[in-house]
C-alpha positions as CSV (number, residue, x, y, z in Angstrom):
1,M,143.7,91.6,99.0
2,N,144.8,95.1,99.2
3,N,143.3,96.8,102.7
4,L,143.5,100.4,103.4
5,V,143.4,101.1,107.2
6,I,143.1,105.0,108.2
7,V,144.0,105.8,111.4
8,E,144.1,109.7,113.4
9,S,147.9,109.6,114.2
10,P,151.1,109.0,112.6
11,A,152.4,107.4,115.9
12,K,149.3,105.0,116.0
13,S,149.8,104.0,112.4
14,K,153.1,102.7,112.8
15,T,152.5,100.7,115.9
16,I,149.3,99.0,114.3
17,E,151.0,98.3,110.8
18,K,153.4,96.1,112.8
19,Y,150.7,93.8,113.9
20,L,148.6,93.5,110.6
21,G,149.9,91.3,107.5
22,S,151.3,92.5,104.1
23,D,147.6,92.8,103.2
24,Y,147.2,95.8,105.2
25,K,148.5,99.4,104.8
26,V,148.0,101.5,107.8
27,V,148.1,105.3,107.3
28,S,147.1,108.2,109.1
29,S,144.7,111.2,108.5
30,K,146.6,113.5,110.9
31,G,143.4,114.2,113.0
32,H,140.4,116.0,111.2
33,I,140.6,116.6,107.4
34,R,137.6,119.0,107.3
35,D,135.7,121.7,109.2
36,L,133.1,124.2,108.9
37,A,133.6,126.7,106.2
38,T,133.8,130.4,107.1
39,T,131.3,131.5,104.3
40,G,127.8,132.4,104.4
41,K,125.9,134.4,107.1
42,Y,128.3,135.7,109.7
43,G,131.0,133.4,108.5
44,L,129.3,130.5,110.2
45,G,129.5,127.9,107.3
46,I,126.1,126.8,108.1
47,D,122.9,127.4,106.1
48,I,120.7,128.4,109.2
49,E,117.3,129.1,106.9
50,N,118.1,125.3,105.3
51,N,117.5,123.4,108.4
52,F,121.2,124.3,109.5
53,T,122.8,122.5,106.9
54,P,126.7,122.8,107.3
55,T,129.2,123.4,104.4
56,Y,132.5,121.6,105.1
57,I,136.0,122.4,103.5
58,A,139.4,121.0,103.8
59,I,141.3,121.9,106.6
60,K,144.2,124.6,105.4
61,G,147.2,122.5,104.6
62,K,145.4,119.2,104.2
63,S,144.5,119.3,100.5
64,K,147.3,117.1,99.7
65,D,146.8,114.6,102.7
66,I,143.2,114.5,101.1
67,S,144.7,114.0,97.7
68,N,147.2,111.2,98.8
69,L,144.5,109.1,101.0
70,K,142.2,109.4,97.6
71,K,144.7,108.0,95.6
72,L,145.4,105.1,98.3
73,A,141.6,104.5,98.7
74,K,141.0,104.3,95.0
75,A,143.9,101.6,94.5
76,S,142.6,99.5,97.7
77,D,140.2,96.5,97.8
78,K,138.4,97.8,101.2
79,V,139.0,100.9,103.4
80,I,139.1,100.4,107.1
81,L,138.5,103.6,108.9
82,A,140.1,103.1,112.2
83,T,139.6,106.6,114.0
84,D,139.7,107.0,117.6
85,P,136.6,105.3,119.7
86,D,134.7,108.5,120.5
87,R,131.9,110.8,118.9
88,E,135.3,113.1,117.3
89,G,136.5,109.9,115.8
90,E,133.6,108.8,114.5
91,A,132.9,112.1,112.6
92,I,136.3,111.9,111.5
93,S,135.4,108.5,109.8
94,W,132.3,110.1,108.3
95,H,134.3,113.1,106.9
96,L,136.8,110.7,105.1
97,Y,133.9,108.3,104.1
98,D,132.3,111.3,102.5
99,E,135.4,113.1,100.9
100,L,136.7,109.7,99.7
101,K,133.6,109.1,98.1
102,L,133.3,105.8,99.7
103,K,130.5,103.1,98.9
104,D,129.1,101.1,101.7
105,S,130.5,98.4,100.2
106,D,133.9,99.2,100.1
107,Y,134.4,100.2,103.7
108,E,134.5,99.1,107.4
109,R,134.5,101.0,110.6
110,V,136.6,99.6,113.6
111,V,137.9,101.0,116.8
112,F,140.9,100.2,119.2
113,N,140.2,100.9,122.8
114,E,143.7,99.8,123.4
115,I,146.6,99.5,120.9
116,T,147.7,95.7,121.6
117,K,147.8,93.1,118.9
118,D,145.1,90.9,120.2
119,V,142.8,93.9,120.3
120,V,143.7,95.2,116.9
121,V,143.3,92.0,115.1
122,N,140.1,91.3,117.1
123,S,138.4,94.9,115.9
124,I,139.5,94.0,112.4
125,N,137.8,91.0,112.6
126,N,134.8,92.4,114.0
127,P,133.9,95.7,112.0
128,R,130.8,97.8,111.8
129,K,129.4,100.6,109.7
130,I,129.6,104.6,110.7
131,D,127.4,105.2,113.4
132,M,125.6,108.5,111.9
133,D,123.8,109.1,115.3
134,L,127.2,109.6,117.0
135,V,128.3,111.8,113.9
136,K,125.2,114.1,114.0
137,S,125.6,114.6,117.6
138,Q,129.5,115.6,117.0
139,E,128.2,117.3,114.2
140,T,125.3,119.3,116.5
141,R,128.1,120.2,119.0
142,R,130.5,121.6,116.4
143,M,127.7,124.1,115.1
144,L,126.5,124.8,118.4
145,D,130.3,126.0,119.3
146,R,130.7,127.5,115.9
147,I,127.5,129.7,116.3
148,I,128.1,130.9,119.7
149,G,131.7,131.3,119.2
150,F,131.7,133.2,116.3
151,R,128.8,135.7,117.6
152,L,130.0,136.0,121.1
153,S,133.7,136.4,120.4
154,K,132.8,138.8,117.5
155,L,130.5,140.8,120.3
156,M,133.4,140.6,122.7
157,Q,136.1,141.7,120.4
158,R,133.8,144.9,119.4
159,K,132.4,145.5,123.0
160,T,135.2,144.7,125.4
161,G,138.7,143.9,125.8
162,G,138.1,140.2,125.5
163,K,139.3,138.0,122.8
164,S,136.7,135.2,122.8
165,A,133.8,133.6,124.3
166,G,132.5,130.1,123.8
167,R,129.5,127.7,125.1
168,V,131.4,125.9,127.7
169,Q,134.6,128.0,128.2
170,S,132.6,131.2,128.9
171,V,130.0,129.1,132.0
172,A,133.9,127.7,133.3
173,L,135.1,131.3,133.3
174,K,131.9,132.3,135.4
175,L,132.7,129.6,137.9
176,V,136.0,131.4,138.3
177,V,134.5,134.8,138.7
178,D,131.7,133.9,140.9
179,R,134.1,132.2,143.2
180,E,136.4,135.2,143.1
181,R,133.6,137.4,144.2
182,E,132.7,135.2,147.1
183,I,136.3,135.5,148.3
184,M,136.0,139.4,148.0
185,A,132.6,139.6,149.8
186,F,133.6,137.1,152.6
187,V,134.0,138.6,155.8
188,P,136.3,136.5,158.5
189,T,134.3,135.4,161.6
190,E,136.8,134.8,165.0
191,Y,136.5,131.8,166.8
192,W,138.8,130.0,169.2
193,T,139.8,126.4,170.0
194,I,141.1,124.8,173.0
195,E,143.7,121.8,172.8
196,A,145.3,119.8,175.1
197,D,149.1,118.2,174.1
198,F,150.0,115.3,175.2
199,K,153.0,113.2,174.9
200,E,151.6,110.8,172.0
201,F,148.6,112.8,170.9
202,R,146.7,116.0,170.9
203,A,142.8,116.4,171.8
204,T,140.3,119.4,171.3
205,L,137.6,120.3,173.4
206,E,134.2,119.8,172.2
207,K,131.4,120.1,174.7
208,Y,130.5,121.7,178.1
209,H,128.2,119.4,180.1
210,N,127.1,117.4,176.9
211,K,126.4,120.4,174.8
212,K,128.1,121.6,172.2
213,I,130.6,124.5,172.9
214,E,131.8,127.4,170.5
215,I,134.3,130.1,171.9
216,P,133.8,133.6,169.8
217,N,136.9,135.6,171.4
218,E,139.9,135.4,173.6
219,N,137.9,136.1,177.1
220,E,135.6,133.5,176.9
221,A,138.9,131.4,175.9
222,D,140.6,132.6,179.1
223,A,137.6,132.3,181.2
224,I,137.6,128.5,180.0
225,L,141.2,128.0,180.6
226,A,141.1,129.3,184.0
227,K,138.8,126.7,185.1
228,L,141.1,123.4,183.5
229,D,143.3,121.2,185.3
230,K,146.3,119.6,183.5
231,A,144.6,116.3,184.8
232,F,142.3,114.6,182.4
233,K,140.0,111.9,183.2
234,I,139.5,109.0,180.5
235,A,135.7,109.1,180.1
236,K,135.5,106.7,177.4
237,V,137.6,104.8,174.9
238,E,135.8,103.3,171.7
239,E,137.4,101.4,169.1
240,K,135.5,100.1,165.8
241,E,136.9,98.2,163.2
242,K,136.7,100.1,159.6
243,K,136.8,99.5,156.0
244,K,138.8,101.6,153.8
245,A,137.8,101.0,149.9
246,P,140.2,101.7,146.8
247,K,139.1,104.4,144.6
248,D,137.5,103.8,140.8
249,P,140.1,103.7,138.3
250,F,140.8,106.6,136.3
251,R,138.2,108.6,133.7
252,T,139.8,111.4,131.9
253,S,138.9,114.0,134.8
254,T,140.0,112.1,137.6
255,L,143.3,111.2,135.8
256,Q,143.7,114.9,135.2
257,Q,142.9,116.0,138.6
258,M,145.2,113.3,140.3
259,A,148.1,114.0,137.9
260,A,147.8,117.8,138.7
261,N,147.9,117.0,142.6
262,K,150.4,114.6,142.9
263,L,152.5,115.4,139.7
264,N,152.3,118.9,139.1
265,F,151.3,118.1,135.7
266,S,148.8,120.7,133.9
267,S,145.8,118.9,132.2
268,S,147.0,119.6,128.5
269,K,150.4,118.1,129.6
270,T,148.7,115.0,131.0
271,M,146.7,114.7,128.1
272,Q,149.7,115.0,125.7
273,I,151.7,112.0,127.6
274,A,148.7,109.9,128.0
275,Q,148.0,110.3,124.3
276,K,151.6,108.8,123.6
277,L,151.2,106.1,126.0
278,Y,147.9,105.0,124.2
279,E,149.1,105.2,120.8
280,G,152.2,103.0,121.3
281,M,155.7,103.0,122.8
282,N,158.9,100.7,121.6
283,I,159.5,99.0,124.7
284,G,162.3,96.9,123.4
285,S,160.8,93.8,122.0
286,E,157.6,95.2,120.8
287,T,156.0,98.4,119.9
288,V,152.8,98.9,122.0
289,G,150.0,100.7,123.3
290,L,150.5,101.0,127.1
291,I,147.3,102.4,128.3
292,T,143.5,102.0,127.1
293,Y,141.9,105.0,125.4
294,M,142.4,108.0,127.5
295,R,139.2,110.2,126.8
296,T,136.4,108.5,128.7
297,D,133.9,109.1,131.4
298,S,133.4,105.6,132.2
299,T,135.0,103.3,135.3
300,R,134.2,99.8,133.8
301,L,136.8,97.4,133.2
302,S,136.8,94.6,130.4
303,D,136.4,91.0,132.3
304,V,139.8,89.9,130.8
305,F,141.8,92.6,132.5
306,V,140.0,91.9,136.0
307,N,140.7,88.3,135.6
308,D,144.3,88.6,134.8
309,T,144.9,91.2,137.5
310,K,143.1,89.1,140.2
311,S,145.5,86.3,139.2
312,Y,148.3,88.9,139.4
313,I,147.7,90.1,142.7
314,K,147.0,86.5,143.9
315,G,150.3,85.6,142.8
316,K,152.5,88.6,143.8
317,F,150.6,89.6,147.4
318,G,148.4,86.4,148.4
319,E,144.8,85.5,148.0
320,E,143.7,87.6,151.2
321,Y,144.5,90.8,148.9
322,V,142.4,89.8,146.1
323,G,139.5,92.4,146.0
324,S,136.3,92.7,143.8
325,V,134.7,95.0,141.2
326,K,133.0,97.8,143.0
327,H,129.8,99.7,141.1
328,S,130.5,103.1,141.7
329,K,127.9,106.1,140.6
330,E,129.0,107.4,137.4
331,P,129.4,111.1,136.8
332,L,126.3,113.2,136.0
333,N,126.1,112.7,131.7
334,A,128.5,109.9,131.7
335,Q,128.8,107.8,128.5
336,D,129.6,104.3,128.8
337,A,131.2,104.1,125.4
338,H,134.3,102.5,126.6
339,E,136.7,101.3,129.5
340,A,138.2,103.4,132.1
341,I,142.1,104.4,131.7
342,R,143.7,101.7,132.7
343,P,147.0,99.6,131.5
344,T,146.8,97.3,128.5
345,S,148.6,94.5,130.5
346,I,149.0,94.5,134.2
347,M,152.1,92.3,133.3
348,R,153.8,95.5,132.3
349,T,154.8,97.1,135.4
350,P,156.2,100.6,135.6
351,E,159.7,99.6,136.8
352,S,160.1,97.0,133.8
353,L,159.3,99.8,131.5
354,K,161.1,102.6,133.0
355,Q,164.3,102.4,130.8
356,Y,162.2,102.8,127.8
357,L,160.1,105.9,129.1
358,S,161.1,109.5,129.8
359,N,160.7,110.7,133.4
360,D,157.2,112.1,133.3
361,E,155.8,109.3,130.9
362,Y,156.9,107.1,133.6
363,K,155.5,109.2,136.5
364,L,152.2,109.2,134.6
365,Y,152.0,105.5,133.7
366,R,153.2,104.3,137.0
367,L,150.1,106.7,138.5
368,I,147.5,104.8,136.1
369,Y,149.3,101.2,136.9
370,I,148.9,101.7,140.4
371,R,145.4,103.0,140.4
372,S,144.2,100.3,138.4
373,L,146.0,97.6,140.4
374,A,144.9,99.3,143.8
375,Y,141.2,99.4,142.6
376,L,141.1,95.2,142.3
377,M,143.1,94.7,146.0
378,S,140.9,94.1,148.6
379,S,140.1,97.1,151.2
380,A,142.6,98.2,153.8
381,T,141.2,97.5,157.8
382,T,141.6,100.0,160.4
383,L,141.2,99.9,163.9
384,A,139.3,103.5,164.6
385,T,139.7,104.7,168.2
386,T,138.0,107.6,169.8
387,V,138.9,108.9,173.0
388,D,136.9,110.9,175.3
389,L,138.6,113.3,178.2
390,E,136.9,114.6,180.7
391,N,138.1,118.0,182.6
392,N,135.6,119.5,185.3
393,G,132.7,119.3,183.1
394,Y,134.5,119.8,179.9
395,L,135.0,117.4,177.1
396,F,138.0,116.7,174.9
397,K,138.1,114.5,172.1
398,A,140.8,112.4,169.9
399,T,140.8,110.3,167.1
400,G,142.9,108.0,165.4
401,S,143.3,104.7,164.0
402,V,146.0,101.9,163.7
403,L,146.1,99.9,160.1
404,K,145.4,96.3,160.9
405,F,145.5,95.1,157.3
406,D,146.8,97.1,154.7
407,G,144.9,95.6,151.6
408,Y,145.0,98.0,148.7
409,L,147.4,100.4,150.8
410,K,150.2,98.0,150.0
411,V,150.9,99.7,146.7
412,Y,148.6,102.9,146.9
413,Q,149.9,104.5,150.4
414,E,152.1,107.3,148.6
415,Y,149.1,108.4,146.6
416,E,146.7,108.6,149.6
417,D,145.6,112.3,150.6
418,S,145.7,111.8,154.1
419,E,147.7,109.6,156.8
420,D,145.9,108.6,160.1
421,T,146.8,109.8,163.8
422,V,148.0,106.7,166.0
423,L,146.5,107.0,169.4
424,P,148.4,104.9,172.3
425,D,146.8,101.6,173.4
426,F,144.6,103.0,176.5
427,K,144.0,99.8,177.8
428,N,147.8,99.6,179.1
429,Y,147.3,102.8,181.3
430,Q,147.7,102.1,184.7
431,S,145.0,104.8,185.8
432,D,142.1,106.2,184.4
433,V,143.8,109.9,184.9
434,I,146.2,111.1,182.2
435,V,148.1,114.7,182.5
436,A,148.5,116.9,179.8
437,D,151.9,118.4,179.1
438,K,150.2,121.7,178.1
439,I,146.8,123.3,177.6
440,E,146.5,126.2,175.0
441,K,144.1,128.6,173.4
442,I,144.0,129.3,169.4
443,Q,142.4,131.8,167.4
444,H,141.3,130.9,164.1
445,F,139.3,132.9,161.3
446,T,136.7,131.1,159.1
447,K,137.9,131.1,155.3
448,P,135.9,131.7,152.2
449,A,135.9,128.5,149.5
450,P,139.3,128.4,148.1
451,R,139.8,129.5,144.6
452,Y,139.8,127.0,141.8
453,T,142.6,125.1,140.8
454,E,142.5,123.2,137.2
455,A,142.0,119.9,139.2
456,S,139.1,121.6,141.2
457,L,137.7,123.3,138.3
458,I,137.7,120.3,136.2
459,K,136.1,118.2,139.2
460,E,133.5,120.8,139.7
461,M,132.6,121.1,135.8
462,E,132.2,117.1,135.9
463,S,129.9,117.4,138.7
464,L,127.8,120.0,137.2
465,G,127.6,117.9,133.8
466,I,129.4,120.7,131.7
467,G,132.1,119.9,129.3
468,R,133.3,116.3,128.0
469,P,136.6,114.3,128.7
470,S,137.7,115.6,125.4
471,T,137.4,119.2,126.0
472,Y,138.6,120.1,129.8
473,A,142.4,120.3,128.9
474,T,141.5,122.7,126.1
475,I,139.0,124.8,128.3
476,M,141.8,125.0,131.1
477,K,144.3,126.4,128.3
478,T,142.1,128.9,126.6
479,I,140.8,130.9,129.6
480,K,144.8,131.3,130.3
481,D,145.9,131.8,127.1
482,R,143.2,134.6,126.5
483,G,144.3,136.5,129.5
484,Y,140.7,136.2,131.4
485,V,142.7,134.5,134.5
486,T,146.3,134.3,136.0
487,I,147.7,131.5,137.8
488,E,148.7,132.6,141.8
489,D,150.0,129.6,143.6
490,K,148.6,127.0,141.1
491,K,145.0,129.1,141.5
492,F,143.0,130.8,139.1
493,V,142.5,134.6,139.5
494,P,140.5,136.4,137.2
495,T,142.0,139.5,135.8
496,D,139.8,143.0,134.9
497,I,138.9,141.3,131.4
498,G,137.9,138.3,132.7
499,F,135.6,140.0,135.1
500,E,134.4,142.5,132.3
501,T,133.8,139.7,129.8
502,T,131.7,137.4,132.4
503,D,129.6,140.6,133.3
504,K,128.7,141.5,129.8
505,L,127.9,137.9,129.2
506,Q,125.7,137.9,132.1
507,E,123.9,141.3,131.3
508,F,123.0,140.2,128.0
509,F,123.1,136.0,127.9
510,S,122.3,135.4,131.5
511,D,120.0,132.7,130.1
512,I,122.2,130.8,127.8
513,V,125.8,131.2,129.3
514,N,125.1,129.3,132.5
515,V,125.5,125.9,134.3
516,E,122.0,124.6,134.2
517,Y,121.7,125.5,130.2
518,T,125.2,124.8,129.5
519,A,124.6,121.1,131.3
520,E,120.9,120.5,129.6
521,M,122.7,120.9,126.2
522,E,125.0,118.3,127.1
523,T,122.0,116.1,127.8
524,E,120.3,116.7,124.6
525,L,123.5,116.1,122.7
526,D,123.7,112.6,124.8
527,E,120.0,112.2,123.2
528,I,120.9,112.9,119.7
529,A,123.7,110.2,120.1
530,L,121.2,107.5,121.3
531,N,118.5,108.5,118.3
532,K,116.0,109.8,121.1
533,I,115.7,113.4,119.5
534,D,116.1,115.4,116.4
535,N,119.5,117.2,116.0
536,V,117.8,120.1,113.9
537,A,115.3,120.7,116.3
538,V,117.8,121.1,119.0
539,L,119.6,123.6,116.9
540,Q,116.5,125.5,115.9
541,K,115.3,125.7,119.4
542,F,118.7,126.8,120.5
543,Y,119.0,129.6,117.7
544,T,115.3,131.1,118.6
545,E,116.5,131.9,121.7
546,F,119.7,133.1,121.2
547,A,119.6,135.1,118.0
548,P,117.6,138.1,119.2
549,L,120.0,138.2,122.3
550,V,122.9,138.5,120.3
551,E,121.1,141.7,118.0
552,K,120.0,143.0,121.4
553,A,123.6,142.9,122.6
554,F,125.3,144.1,119.3
555,K,122.8,147.1,119.5
556,E,122.9,148.0,123.5
557,M,125.9,146.6,124.8
558,T,128.2,149.7,125.8
559,K,131.4,150.0,124.2
560,K,134.7,150.0,126.5
561,E,136.5,153.1,125.8
562,P,140.1,152.4,124.5
563,E,142.9,153.5,127.3
564,K,144.5,156.8,126.8
565,T,148.0,156.9,126.5
566,G,148.3,160.8,127.5
567,E,150.0,161.3,123.8
568,V,149.1,163.1,120.8
569,C,149.1,161.4,117.2
570,P,152.0,163.2,115.3
571,E,149.9,163.2,112.0
572,C,146.4,164.6,113.1
573,G,146.9,166.1,116.6
574,S,144.1,163.5,118.3
575,E,144.7,161.4,121.1
576,L,146.6,158.1,121.3
577,V,145.1,155.2,122.6
578,V,145.8,151.5,123.4
579,R,144.0,149.3,120.9
580,S,144.1,145.5,121.0
581,G,144.9,143.5,117.8
582,K,145.3,140.2,116.7
583,Y,149.1,140.1,118.0
584,G,148.2,142.0,121.1
585,E,147.8,145.6,122.3
586,F,149.3,148.1,120.2
587,V,149.2,152.4,120.3
588,A,147.2,153.9,117.6
589,C,145.3,157.2,116.7
590,S,141.8,157.8,118.4
591,N,140.9,159.3,115.2
592,Y,140.8,155.9,113.5
593,P,139.7,155.3,110.5
594,K,140.1,158.8,109.2
595,C,143.6,158.8,110.4
596,K,145.8,155.0,110.4
597,Y,148.7,156.3,112.3
598,I,150.1,153.4,114.8
599,K,153.1,153.9,117.1
600,K,155.9,151.6,116.2
601,E,157.1,149.5,119.0
602,V,160.6,150.4,120.5
603,K,162.0,147.6,122.2
604,E,164.0,147.6,125.3
605,T,167.4,146.1,124.4
606,S,169.4,146.3,127.5
607,S,168.1,143.7,129.6
608,F,168.9,140.9,127.2
609,G,172.5,141.4,126.6
610,T,174.7,141.0,123.7
611,C,174.7,138.7,120.5
612,P,177.0,135.7,121.1
613,K,177.9,136.1,117.5
614,C,178.9,139.7,116.9
615,Q,178.4,141.3,120.4
616,H,175.6,143.6,119.0
617,D,172.6,143.8,121.3
618,I,170.0,141.2,121.4
619,V,166.5,142.5,121.0
620,E,162.7,141.2,121.5
621,R,161.2,140.4,118.1
622,R,158.1,139.2,116.6
623,T,157.5,136.7,113.8
624,K,154.7,137.6,111.1
625,K,151.9,135.5,113.5
626,G,152.9,137.4,116.8
627,K,155.0,134.9,118.3
628,V,158.2,136.4,120.6
629,F,161.6,135.3,119.6
630,Y,165.0,136.8,120.3
631,G,167.5,137.9,118.0
632,C,170.8,139.9,117.1
633,S,170.1,144.1,116.1
634,N,172.3,143.6,113.7
635,Y,170.2,141.8,111.5
636,P,170.2,141.0,108.2
637,K,174.2,140.8,108.5
638,C,174.1,138.8,111.7
639,D,171.4,135.9,111.7
640,Y,171.5,135.0,115.5
641,A,168.2,134.1,116.9
642,T,167.0,132.0,119.9
643,W,163.1,131.3,121.2
644,Y,164.4,131.6,124.5
645,E,164.6,134.7,126.6
646,P,168.2,136.0,127.4
647,T,169.1,136.5,130.9
648,G,171.5,139.4,130.1
649,E,174.2,137.4,132.1
650,V,177.0,135.6,130.6
651,C,177.9,131.5,131.1
652,P,181.1,131.3,133.5
653,N,182.5,128.9,131.4
654,C,182.4,129.9,127.5
655,E,181.3,133.6,128.2
656,K,178.0,133.2,126.1
657,S,174.5,134.7,126.6
658,L,172.4,132.3,129.6
659,L,168.8,131.6,128.1
660,V,165.6,131.0,130.1
661,K,164.2,127.6,128.8
662,K,160.6,126.7,128.8
663,N,160.7,124.7,132.1
664,K,162.3,127.9,133.6
665,N,165.8,126.2,133.6
666,I,168.7,128.7,133.1
667,I,171.4,127.1,130.7
668,C,174.0,127.9,127.9
669,E,173.1,126.6,124.5
670,Q,176.8,126.8,123.5
671,C,178.6,124.4,126.2
672,G,175.2,123.1,127.8
673,Y,176.2,125.0,131.4
674,T,173.0,124.8,134.1
675,K,172.6,127.5,136.6
């Protein structure tokens, strides 16, 4: 029997083909094969008047792939659609079913939560049909994003310096802008603390005659200092045993947050590496997926993995280190479609795989492995100690703890956010009086809420119920690429265009571009997936609110005047202005379209040094799609070109140009010298 299995990625197809026998041919669709057309009203590819009927066309460059898939499907007895186990994957399966003209008797749908032989074979033996409710949910999301994205992006391009707007993207940007305005409006308040230093610990003034004390200025701090002695009476020592439970296994959002904080990975880098680990890696004896599917908002673990891991913990660390499954509260609008992100086998330790992985792959795999292992280990036990020290009616307090049993910290300690202060054993003190080395006053000022990092913005979005595991990384990348934010000290700072775009959208679309509306829409998409509400009704309700707002904005939104350069047009005498185009800013005549003069860009050449082939200047150039590269000014006689920016310096070994690579390293392409 000839079975055709269609997966999404070529890497995954190679792995799976090794698990199945000669009766199966595994090929890749290379992701989506179709998308909404750009025809019809406003180029949406959606017939709004006819129950929001979509028109799909082959994605550019996919016609040959579709043709090959049709031939293979026609020659096969059975087509098995094995795209990713989420709504997007379900939609890709449906597009394949529709485009390949399959019959219900000709196809099966399977999902792989992990790419291991047992799971793949078990999935093949337990097929189902396409879940059309999931498909409708994805299709509704795509149409909402197309309507909002196309209409608002066109509006922003026409009226502002912004390049795009989006259903979730614009709300994420609003969070960044709102936080920046909070910071700008914040007025710091002065306050002081008084702290006593002892040889082994530090105590802070908290009360005066059992009433909480606040010190607003230096004069009051000095007045208190004048009343204190260096000798303190140990008023109370309290010890309490506390349990410290391990963290949940990773969801998409928490993996992105942790990888950003501990590994300094961007969310997009994290997902790219996780995709490779999921799809399958060659580990010498076999090619196998190392982690479960990486787009999930569930913290559930399979019974098989839990039992295997508990046995591993017992054998390696002892019975006392074996923990239990904890039932944690899921994030808002969570979908428990599949498991948390975990290793496919607890026996594949990071150390055993290190030789087969790149440095970054190893770091991320180790993070996922340790988090999953630690979750199933026992809680740590600490002896929390609090000591009250009295000094002329003033009460100082010191807190700390001693680790009595490490539990999950035996493997997870390096990933913990804070370390506990260890206090001395006050029971061994000969007297109830202890003398401070010094007592000092310290000035402080209240601080505003911090700017968002990628990690904290993703955490905020998840807590508010906006976005989905598959969208966080894309949103982070988009607001950076569109120039709406810059990164300072790993934090998002909105640009002038970011402020302007947000303000214009809030002026005309505050009822739609907000957290509450976006979260409610996510809930409705979930209900479509569960067949609780009609998708056309959701689209109609949205469009009835949205359409008049767009029309009003196109009529009434004031257009940003282009920046004047102070030069005059050599063809008609009008002023030259800075305009934005598909490939960035350019200088053109303000009298457009009557005058179509565009000033040719003059490239700076001196900073890029000389060509290593012919010694002419290296200049900055652009491809037809606007991508920057660096080439010889003597082109076409000399064809030297590089994507990396020349520093203007020469290599000390071979005297060729030194280049700045993407990772900021300065290298010589000729001899490999690294600065």
